[in-house]
N, C-alpha and C positions, 0 to 999 in steps of 0.2 A: 058460265060458260067454260067448257074445258079445253085447255091447251093439248094438243099433242106433242111429244117429245121435239120435234124438229121446230114445231114454233117456241116451244120454249128456250130452247137454245139460242134462237134469233133474239128473244127478248133480253136473256142474260147478256149477251154480247152487246146490244145495244145499250144496256144500262150500265156494262163496265166498261166500255170506251170512254164516255167522259169522264168516270172516276180516274181512270189511266191517265188521262190526258191533264189532270190537274196535277198529276205528280211528276216532278222532274227526275228524280232519281229516288232509290231506297238504299240508303246506308246501313247496315246493319240491323235491318227491320226497320228503321225510320226513316219516313219519307220526307222528301225535301220539296215543298210546294211549287209548283212550275210557276207560281204568280211571281215568285223570288227572282227568277231571272229576268222578268220583265221589268221589274223594278231597277235591277243593276242596270240592264241595257239602257232604260231609260236616262239614267243619271250619266252614263257613258256617253250617249246620243247628246246630251245637253252639254258635255264638255269638248264635243266637236268630231267625236268618233261616229264611224258609219255603221249602222247596223248592218250583218250581213251572217250568213251561217257560220263564218269562221268566228266571229266576235262570239255568238252565242255558245258555240261551242266551247270556246276559251272560258267563257264565264260559267258555264256547265262545269267544267272541270275544278274550276276555281270554288265554286260552291259545294262541290261533292269534298273535294280537299277540307275546305274549312268545317263541314261537317263531321269528318272523320278526326281531325284535330280537336273539336269541341266535344264530342263524345270521350276522348281519351281524357281531356282535361276534366270533365265531369267525374269520369272514374276515380281519375287521382284525387280529388277534393279541392282542386282549385278553385273551382266556382262557387265553393263557400267559405274561401279566404277573405278574410276582412276587408283588406286592402283591395281586393279584387273587386268584392260587393260595392264598397265605398267610389270606386273609379267608375263602374258600370251606372251606378246612380248617378254620378256628375256627369256622363256621357249621354245617360236618358235625359236628364234636365238642358242639357247641351241642344239636344237633336230637338226638343220640344220648343224650347225659347226660340231657336234659330226658324222652326216652322211659324212660330206665333209671328215673328218680325216679317218673313215673307208673306204670310196672309195679310198683315197691315199694310205693306207696300201694294199688295193688289187692290187692296180697299180704297187706296190713296197713290195712284200711279203717278209718275212723272210725266208732265204733258210736254208737247211741243214748245208751247209757249215758256214753260219753266226753263227749259233747255236754253232757250234764245235769250231769255232774260239773263240767265248764268253767264252765258258767253258775252252777252254785251257789257255785262258788269266788268268781267275779267278783262275785255280788252280796252275799256276806259281806265282801268286800274293801272294796266301794262304801259300805257301810253303809246306816243308814236317814236321813241329813241330808248335805245340801250347804251349802256356805258361799261367801258373797261374800267372796273375800279380797283384801287388800291388804298389800303388803310393801315393804320398803327392804332392798335388798341392798348391802353394803359390803365391803370387803377386810379390814378391820382389826376386831377384835372392840373395842378401844377405842372407835374412831370409833361404833361401834353402840351401843355403852354411852352415850357422850354425848348421840346422838339421843335414846335412850331418856329421858334424863335433862330433855331438852327437852321429851319428849312429856308428860311427867308434870308439868311447869311450866306446860303450857297450850299448847304449840306444837301447829300443825295439821299432821297427818300428811301432807295432800296437800302441802304446801309444802315438808316436809323430805325428800320422797320424790324431789323433784327433784335430791338429790344421788345416789341410787340408782346403782348401775353397771349395773343392768339398764334398760336406756335404753327399751326397748318399752314396759314399764310406768311408767318414771319420768314419761314426758309425759302419763299419764293418772292422775296423783296415786298410783300405786303398784297402779293396780287389775289384779288378775290375774283378773278376774270370778267367775262362779259356778263350784265345782269341789268335787269329793270329796277327802279326804284321800290316797285312795290314788293319786290322779293326782300326788303330791309325793314327794318323796325321803323316807325313813324319819323322820329327824329332824323335819323340816317338819310331816309326816304326823301324828306323834305330838303335838307341839305344838298343831297345828290342831285336832284332836279334843278336846281339851281345853278349849277356849277358848268363851266366851258370846258372845252379840251385844255388840258396842260395845268388847270388850276388845282389848289389844294385849300383844304377851309383856312382859315385864318384866325378861328377860335374853335377848341375842342367841342365835338358834338356827344352829348351826354345819351346815351341807352341804360338799360338794364346790365348790360355787360360790361360797362366802364365807359371810358371816354375816348372818342375816337379822332383820329386826323385822317380825313377822306383827302385822295388823289384822284383826278378823273385823267386817265390816260389818253382815251380816245371816246368818241360819241360817233353814233351811225344810227341811221333809221331802222327800226324793228322790221320785222315782217312776222305778223302775228298769225299763227296757224287758223287754219280756217275752221269754221264749225264742225265739218265733217271729221277732221283730224281729233278734235277735241271732244267729240259727243260722248263716245263712251266714259271718257275720263269724267264729265260733266255730269252725267247721269248716275255713275258710281258716288261723285259727292253729294250728290241731292238725296239719293236715297239714304246715305248715310246720315245726313242732316235730319231727314225724316224720322228714321229709327229712332235717333237720340233723344229727339222731340217727344216721339211716342213713348220710350222709355222714362224720360223726365216726368212725363204727365201720370204715368202709372205709380211712379215712386212718390210721388206729391200726394197723390189721392190714397196711399196705403197707411194703415193705422200701424206704427211701429211702436212697440213698447219695449 
């Protein structure tokens, strides 16, 4: 079959348009794929930005600028610099590993049952009360016992707290603010849960940090956040746990010599 010139022009235009549509722009003869703008826009919309002609124009401008700068870096030899090459390899590895973890989470997604169970667990651990806690932290048990004797004799807790090795709370008279027992080490939490308003521990409480003298200034019912308020935090925590478990399983199976 023979095409007339007019027919040939139509065919050439029809085949050229899709090819042109695949190029975002050409910088010094090098084409920037149009798909690249879609990748960036997808990332930005995932972060909460709204897809719009203005956003795409800004992304296009940025991609063109990046190509200009990259071409200049290539001409200057920076892309062959050993440090740059090493950093590029690390970035490549980071990107691939992150994609692997995302893929694993897709295969094992967090369920509503998982979220509810974690919420219930956190609510139980928090209990139904919170305490306005003061403490004095010392290295030696005998020193803690000596201060407890002074407290029983009428010394002011806030004054004795200046001797605490916890310098952050010592300047506030030992004040740790309002907290729930679950926020402290087990031994501290157990002692705190058994105390009433106005009490201080009559024996030092040992943790990895040292020996504590604990005082409860006040107690009040706790208003635990709703599931909806904590949902995103719970999901993030569970995802992190899944990723860590997956990573550990891979490390255990690896043959390292």
